[in-house]
N, C-alpha and C positions, 0 to 999 in steps of 0.2 A: 370329759376327754382330757387326758393329761398331755401337755405339750412341753417338750424340752428342746432347747437349742444348744448344741455343742459347737462352740465357736472358737476362732483363733487357732485352727488346727491345720496340719499338713496331712491331707487325706489321700490315702493310697488307693488308686483304682487298679486292682490286680488284673482285671480283664484287659484294660487298655495298656497296662504297664507304665502308668504315669502317676504323678503326684500333684494334687491341687494344693498349692501353698496358700496359707491364710484363708482357708475355707471354713464353711459351717455346714452342719447337718441338722436339719429340722426333723424331729421325731414326734409322731402323734400316736399315743396308745401303744408304744413299743415298736412301731413300724416306721421305717424311714419314709418321710414325705418328700423331702427335697435336699439336694446336695449342691452347694455352689458358693460363690462369693457374694458378699453384701446381701444376704438373705433378709427379707423383711421378718422381724421378730414379732410374732403375734402377741397381742395384749394378754397378759397373765402368764406367759410362758416362763418356765424356769430356764435360766441361762447359766451354762457351765462353760467357763473360760478355760480352755485347755493350754493356754500360754505357750503356743507354738509347738506343742507335742505332735508326734506322728501317730495317726490313727490307721490301724489295719482292721480288716474284718476280724471278728473273733476267731482265734486259732482253732484248728481241728487237730486231734491226735487219733489216728485211725488204727492204732494197734496198742491197746492198753490192757492191763490186768489190774483193775482197781482192787481186786480182792487179795492181791499179793504185795507183800512188803519187799522193797529192793535190798534185801539183806544178802550177805555173802553165801549163806548156806540155808536155804529155805527148808522147812521140815513138813509143811502142810498139815500140821497137827493142831492148829488153833481151832477153838470152838466157833460155831456160827456167830455167836455174839462178838467174839474177838475179831473175827473177820469183818463183820459189819462195822464195828467201831473204827477199825483200821481203814476200811474203804472210805468212810466219811471224811477221815483226815486226808486221804489221798485226793478226794474230790476237791477239798479246800485248796490243796496244793496246785491242782490244775487251774482252778479259778484265779489263784494269785499269780499265775504265770501267763494269763491272757487266754486260756483255753476255755471255749464256750461250747465245745461239742467233742465227744469222744465216741469211738467205736471200740467197745470192749470185747475182746475175742478169746475168752476162756475164763469162766467164772466158777465159783464153788457153790454147790447146792442151791442154785437158782437165786443166790443173794444178789447177783447182778441184775436179774430181772425184777426183783422186788424194789431195788433202789431205783432202777429206771422208772418204774411205775410211780414211785413216790415223787420223783423229780417232775414227771409229766403232770402229776396232780397238784403241783405247787406246794408240796409238803416239805421239800428240801430246796435250798438254794445251791445249785450245782450245775455243771455243764449239762446241756441236752445230751442224750446218748442213744445209741443203738447197741444191742448186746446179743451174745450168742449162746448163753447158757454153758453147758459142759462141751468141751471139745470132744470129737469122736476119734478114737484111736484104736489100733489093734491091741489085742491082749499083750500087756507088757511093753507096748510101744511108747513113743515119746508122749509125755503128758499123762500117762496112765494114773499117776497119783491123784489127779484131780479131774480126770476125764471120764467119759463113758466108753469103756472097752467094748469093741464090737468086732466080730469076725464073720466074713462072708457077706455077700450083697444083701441078703434078707435081714441080717442083724443090723447092718449099717443103715438100711432103710428104716428099720424100727427105731434105731437110735436117733436118727434125724427127726422122725415123727415125734419122739418124746420131747426133744428140745423145742420143736415148733408148738407142741401142745402146751408146754410150759410158758410160752410167750416169746421165744427167741426171734429176733429180727434177722439174724444171720445164722447159718450153720457152718461151723468150723470143722474141717476134717484134716487129719494128719497124714500127709502123703509121704513123709520121710522121717527118719530119726532126727535128733536135735542135739544141741549143745548141753542143755541142762540135765537131761535124763541119763542116769548111769546105765551103761550096757548097750546103748544104741549109738549109731554114728550118723552124722548129718547127711552124708552122701547116700545112705542106704534107703531104698524105697520101703514103705511100710504098707498102708492100705493100698491095694492094687487098683487098677483102672476100673474094674467092674464094681468094686466096693465103693470107690469114690463116686462113680456115676450114680449108684443107687441113692446115696445120701443127697447128692446134688439135685437129682430129679425131684426128690420129695420137697426140697426147699423151693425150687423153681415152680412147682405145681401150685404153691400158695402165694407166689409173688415175693418170697424171701430170697435173699442173695446168699452166696457162699464164698468162703475164703479158705485157704489152705496153708498150713505150716508146711513149707516145701523148700528144702535147702539143696538137695542133690538133683541133678538133671533128669534122671530117670523118673523120679517121683514128680517133678515139675511137669514133665511131658505127659505123664499119666493124668495129672489133674487138669491140664489144659485140654486134652482130648476128651476128658469126662465132662467138661463144660463149666469149669470153675470161673468165678467172677474176679477174684484177686489172688495174686501170689504174694505170700508173706515171706520175707527174708530173701529167698532167691539167691543163694550163694553162687550156684553154678548154672549159668544159662548161656545158650549159644544163639546164633542168628535165627535158627528155626523158631526158638521160643519167642524171640522179639517179634518176628513176622507174624506168628500166630496170635500173639497178644494184641498187636495193632489191628489185625483183621477182625478179631472177635471182641474188641473193646474190653480186654482184660487189663486190670490195673496191677501195678507193681508197688508194693509197700515194703521198702528195703530194710527198715529198722537198723540202720547203720550203727546207731547208738548202742544197741544191745551187745554186740561183739566188742565195740570200742571200750565200754566200761569194764568188761571182764578182762580184756587184755591189759588195760591201763592199771588195774588194781591187782590182778594176779593172785597167786597163792599166798603172798605175804599178807594180804588183807583177809585171808580166811576162805577164799573160794577154792572149791575142791580141785585137785590137780587134774582130774579127767575133764572137768569143765574148761579149765584154762588151756589144756592141751588141744581140745577141739576148737576153741575159739581162735587160738593162735594159728592153727592149721587152716582156718577158713578166712581169716581177715583180709589177706591180700586178694584172694579170688573174689570175695564179696565186693570189695571196693572196685575191682576191675569190672565185674558184672554191672555194678551200678553205673559206672562211667559209660560203658558200651550201651546199656539200655537207654540212658539219657541221650546219647549221640544218635541212637537209632530212632528216637521219637516215641518210645514207649510211654504211656501215661503213668505218671508217678504221683503217689499220694503219701503224705507224711504220716509215719507211725513210728513209735520209739521202742515198743515192747516194754513199756514202763512196768516195773515190778520184778524185772530180772536184776541180778546183782549190781548194786550201786547205780542202777538206772532209775533214778527217782521220778516220781510223778510231777515234780516241779521242773523238769528238764526238757520239756517238749521242744523248746526252741533250739536246743543244742543239736537236734537232728538237722536243722537247717544250716547250722554252722558246719557240720560235717559234709553236707551236700555242697556247700560253696567251696570247701577245701577240695572237694572231688571234681570241681569244674563247673558247677552251676553258677549263674549270676545270682545275686541276692534276690532279685525279683522272681526269677524262676523258682528258687527255693521257697519264697513266700507263697507262690501259687500252689506249691504242693501241699501247704498247710492251710489253704483257704479254698479257692474255687475248685481246684482239682479234687480235694478231699470231699468237698460238698457234692461234686458230681459222682464220686465213687459211692457215697452214701445216699444218693438220690434226693438230696435236699437243696440242689442248686437254685431252685426257684425262690427259696425263702432265705437262704444263707450263702455264705462264701464270698460275697463282695458287698461293697457299700453302694447300693443302688436304691432308688425309690421303689417302694413296694416290698422290699426285703425287711426282715427283722433287724432291729437295731442291736446287733451283737458286735461289740468293738473290743479290740485289744489296743491299749494306748501306751506309748513309750516316750520317754524323754528324748532319747536319741532317734536316729533315722535308720531303721533296718534295711532300707533300700540302698543305702550307701555303705553301711557297716552292719553286717548281719548279726554280729554279736550284741548289738543294741537290743535285739529281740529277747535277750536273756534278762532284761531288766524292765519288767512291766510295772507301770505306775498306776494303772487303772484298768479295770475290766467292767464292761457294760453288757448287760443281757436284757433284751426286751426294753431297752431305753433306761434301765435302772442301773445305777452304779452298785455292783455287787462286791467290788474290791477296790480299795484305794490305798496305795503305799503310804 
């Protein structure tokens, strides 16, 4: 049995919303055994002095595209080998920024599934993950360059079955147009309610969950009525959406960073003018929807859409910075990337907070993100299963 004691730390309890100053964490075989002050250090235990650092649960990013590079103008022409090498680099970036769990929602040629399997088998040191395989979109719809095009309920049902057969944990469906795809608009519905329902039913039959790229209100409402588990992006939502989401335990993953980085960098950085136009046209409504969803009590989980232009895989914590700027407290923002995200992914019994019995996944910072959320941008150590997998 391997025993490790992480001591002299300020330990954040995201469930209680408190911080234990000068605390210690006793870990046995990768599992948290005890949290408190003045813990008895077992004989032979490895002792790691965190020198007053702040310890959060390992961070989650619930909307990633590890197969995509965050370049100005993606081409989707890389070989599978190139995509795989790029993905491994992106996973290192997640690890180096305190991320120990990702939900990847749109991969290329099942590479995401193969990587997940390798991580689960201990062949790669990387965040734990759930993946979706190819997104399901209408012919010519948002994401068609890397997705599975499907038309009509029967074809959508088959497309969902294909992703599930390949090993997907989630099925992702495209309810509306989007910013990145040429010739479609964010507010326009795409897969209709019957098509969405067919794919969602197939996932739910085998215990898998579903998420939807949904930016316009008509498409969002179609997805909600069809039984979706999480709304991604959600630029335009009204009170009916919020009430429905609360009543049916539907999560909101706003990905504020995706639009932010496009607008900040613009065409001068090489982003296509149609992409910038759509992002600029949505950014105010997107932020307003986020603020109202938060005030209404909708469950929110952190996701960045990493892999979109200038939205790097090392910038997970910046989503929390944007959330705080939009009205959340630092602790509320931290919860979106820890316990809330764990609940969305159904792993809250083993991850998402620093409690006895849970896995020892920690993100460690020199500063205190509960007081200054920007401190979460500077990770000094990442721990997974009690092992240090990154040290600055």
